N, C-alpha and C positions, 0 to 999 in steps of 0.2 A: 504494500500500500504506500504509494508515493505521490500520486496525483489526485487531489481532492480539494473540496471546499470545506473550511472549518468555521462554524459560528462561535465567536468568542464574545463574552460579556465584558466589555471594557469598564473598569472602575473609573471613578473621578480621580484625576491626577495625571496619569501618564498620557502622552500623546499617542495618536494612532501609530506613528512610526516606532514609538517605544514598544508597543504591543507586537508589531512585526518583528522587531529585534529580539524580543523575548521568545517569540515563537521560533525564530531561526535557531536560537541556541538550544531550545528544548527539543526541537524536532530534528536537529542536525541537517537542516535543509536551507540553502541560501536562497532558492527561488521561492520567495513568499511575498505576496503583495496583498493589498486590501481593495475593497470596492467603493469606498467612500469615507472620507475623514470625519472623525468626531473631535471637537475641541477638547482640550484637557479638562475643562470644568464639566464636560458632559460625560454621561455614561451610556452603556447599552451596547447594542448589537453591532459588531464588526464581522464582516465576512472575509476570512483569510483565504486566499487562493494559493495552494501549495503545489510545487512542482510544475508539470505541464498545465495545471489548472490556472496558473497565472495568466494564460492566454484567454481565459474565459472572462476576465475582469470586465472588459468592455461590454459584455452581454449581460452583466449583472449590475453594473454601476447605474444604469438608467432606470432601474426598478423604482417604484414608488416607495416612500419611507413613511413610517408612523412614529410619532414622538409624543411623549408626555412632557409638557412644558409648564413650569411655574413662572408666571409673569407678574412682575411688580409694577404697580400703577402709580407710584409716588414720586417718580423721577425718570429722567433719561440718563444714559451714560454714554461716554464717548465710544465705547465698544459695542453698545447695545446689549451687554450682558453684565453680570455682577463683577466681572474682573476689571471693569473700567472705572473711570472717575465719574462720580455722580454729578450731573449737571441739570439745571432747571428743575429743582425740586418743587413739589407742589402738594397742597392739601386738597386739591379739587376732587380727588378720589373719594373723599368723605361723602359727597353727594350722589355717588353712583348707587344704583340698585341693580339687582340681578337681571331684571328684564331688559334694562338698557344694555348691559354687557352682552346678553344673548343676542340681542338685535344687532349689535356691532359685529359679533362674530359671523353672523349670516352675511354681512356685507363683504366678507373676505372669502366666501366660498366661490369656487369656480376659477376661471382664469383671471389672474390679476397682474398688474404691472408692479414690479418690485425693484427698488433701488438697493443694491447690496450694501452691507455695512462698510463704513470707512475702513475698519480693520478687517479686511478680507483679502483673499488671494486673487481677486479679480485684477486684471491688468488694464492700465490706461497708458497709452504711449509706450508700451513695453515695460512698464514698471508696476510691480505689485502694489496694490492700494495700501496695504498695511505698512509698507516701508515709508511711504510718504506721510501716512498718519503718525508714525512714530517720530517723524521730524517736525510734527506740528503743522504739516501742510494738508490741504484738502484737495483731493482730486475729484473731478466731476465724473462720477460713475454713471454710465447709462443704465436706464431701467431695462429689465428683461421681463418677459412674460413667464409666469410660473402658474401651476395649477394646484389649488387647494381642493382636494377631493372631498374632504370632510373636516369639520372642526366642531368639537363638542366641549361644552363647559363641564368640568368634573368637580370643581370646588370654587365657591365664591366666599372668600374671607378677606375682603379688601383691607389693605391695598394689594393682597395677593389673590390672583385667580389661577386656577390650574386648568389647562386645556389639553385635549388630545387632538393631534393634527395628523392627517394623512395627506401627503403632498407629493408633487412630482420631484424628481431628482433636480438638484440645482436650487431648490428653495432654501432660503436662509430663515430659519425660525427666529433668529435674533431680530432680523428685519421685520418679520411679522409681528413680534412683540412690540417693537418700536412703533409700527404703523397702527396697531390697535390702540396704543396709548394716544397717538396723535388724533385718531378718529374720535376718541372719547374726550378729547381736550383735557387729558390728564398727563401722566407720564407712562413710560413703557419700556421695560428691559427684562431680559431673561435672568431669573434667579437660579433656575435649575433646568436641566434638559436631559431626557433619557430617551434613547431610540429603542423602540420595542419591536419593530418589524422592518424588514426590507423585502418587498414583494410578499411572497408566501413564507419567508423565513422568519421565525419567531425567536425572540431572545430567551424564551422559556426552554428552548432546545440548545442553548449556547453553553459553553464551558467557561470556567473562570481561568484567570491567568495561572493560578496555582495548578490547575488540572492539566495544563499543557505538559507537565512533567510526568503524567501518568499515561503510558502508551495505551492501556486498555480503555481509558476514558476517551482519549483522542480517537481511537479506532471506532468506538461506539457512536461517536458524534460526527465522524467524517461523512461528508456528503459526496457521493460519487459524481463525476462530471455530468453524466446523463441526467441524473436526478436534479442537479443544480440548474440545468437548462430546461427543466420541465415546462417553463412558461413559453417556450418557443415551439413551433410546429416540428414534428419529428417524422422522418422518413426512414424506414428500415430497408436495407438492400442486401443482396447476396454477397458471398465472399469475393466473387470476381469483380463486381462493381465496387466493392469496398477497396480492393487492391488498386483499381484504376484511380479512384479518388485519392487514395493515399499518395499516389504518384503525381498528383496535381492535374490529372486528366479530366476534361469535361465529359459528362456522361448524359446522353439523351434519356428521357424518362417517358415511359408509356402511360403513366397516369398523370392527371393534372397536378401541378405543383403550386403551393401557396406563394404569395409574394413575400418579400423580405427574407430574413435569415431563416434557414432551415437546418435543424439538427439531423445529421445523417448517422445512423447506427447500423451495426451488423453484429449479430450474436450478442446483443445487449452491451456492446462496447461502442464508445464514441469514435467515429471515423473522421468526421469533418463537420465544419459549419459551412454551408454553401448557400448560394442564391440561385434563383432560376431566371432564365431569360429564354423566351421562345421554346419552352419545353426542354431546355437543357440545364443540367446541374453544373454550376460553376463553383468549384471549391474555393472558399475564402481562406480557411485555415484547416490544415489537416493535422491529425494526431497519430503519432506512431504508437505501436503496441508497446505496452509496458514490459 
C-alpha cells in the first residue's frame, strides 16, 4: 500500500505544510501533498495524497467544502480573523436579534461576489497580497464569484454567532464573516473555523496526527484512488484497452462517453483519467501498476 488518499484531522496550531511534513516522516514517503490549505488557527479535514495519488490532487481540490465557523460581530480585524489586530470596534451588535441574522445569512446564499482578505495568497501584479499587507500596504484585490451552497445558523449568542457553511472551492470564510458583519452594520471576523467535509469526505473518518505513527490505523483509513475519485464518471475497460491507455494511446469507444474527466478502471484498478472527444478516449494522466 503506497498510493492512497488519507483524511487527517488537523488540530489548531500547525500549518497544513506542517501536517504534510509530519506525514512524510511517519509514512516514510516524500511524495505527499494536500488538496486545500487550512490556516493555522483553523482545524479539521485535510486530504493527504500519498505516492502516485499526489497526481489526483487537482481532481479533489475543486470539491465543495463544509465549515463550522464562529463569527464575532463586535469588531473587524485586519486579517478578518482572530489572529489580526482589532479595528473599528462597535457595540451595534447589542441591537441584533436572531431573525435579523437569519435574514442576513439568506442574503449570502447562492453565487456571490467576494473580495479576498488582504492577508491572503491571492496575487496582484505578481505579488502575494499578504506580503504587501505585512508592509502596511493595501492592494486592490479583484472580486471573484464564489458559491455558497448553504448557510445555517447553529448558535446565536451575540456578539458570537456560529454558522455552518457549505461553499465552493476558493471561498474565503474569513471574507464571508467580514461581509456578514458589514451587511448587518456591525463588525465581523472569524473567531474559530473547523472544516468538516470536503465533497463526500467527512472529518469523522479522519485520523489524528498522532495516529499517523500507527500503520494499522493508517491502513484502515486509507482511501484507494478509485474510491477517492468516486465523484467522477467511471468507465471500466478490458486488459488490452487498459494497456493501450497506459501507453498514452487514444482509444475509440463503442459506447457513449460523458463529457469532462472520466475515470478509467480495469480489474478495479485505476488506469487513467481521460477525456472524450468524438467518441475517442484521450488519456490525460495514466497510472502505472503498483
